Phi, psi and omega in degrees: 000308180239148180271327182204150174211140180185170178234160182218141176244130180233133175271138172243095181293329179296317182267351179069037180209176176232156177233142177245127178238149177235126182235146178228133175249114180281151177296321177229143182307322182285353179260016186298321181293317178295323179294318178296316179300314180295320179296319179291328174298320178295321177297318178297320178297318178295319179296322182287318187257348179082187179236162178282163178300322179295319178296319179294316178301316180299316181294315180297316179298320179295316179295319178295319178298314179297318179295320178297316179297318178298316181296324179291342181266354182290131179285133179245014181284168183264003184293329180074003183262339183243155182241349182237228184282128175282137179246000000 
């Protein structure tokens, strides 16, 4: 039914918030509803049974790595015109 399902967290330092998105890629365009249903069933299964310590470590390490990269891109100049890397 679905080829991929996953979520992503993005920090917006400019807006002072974060966004969480969940995406599902259906095998066929007309199967999108079945793919979403199946992906949510998997999420419910994960909520019920949990994740392994290794999966949790991998996720935390990935989030920390992404946050570190984002923090390194924040502009610290006084111009107030840019929000990311000053060039």
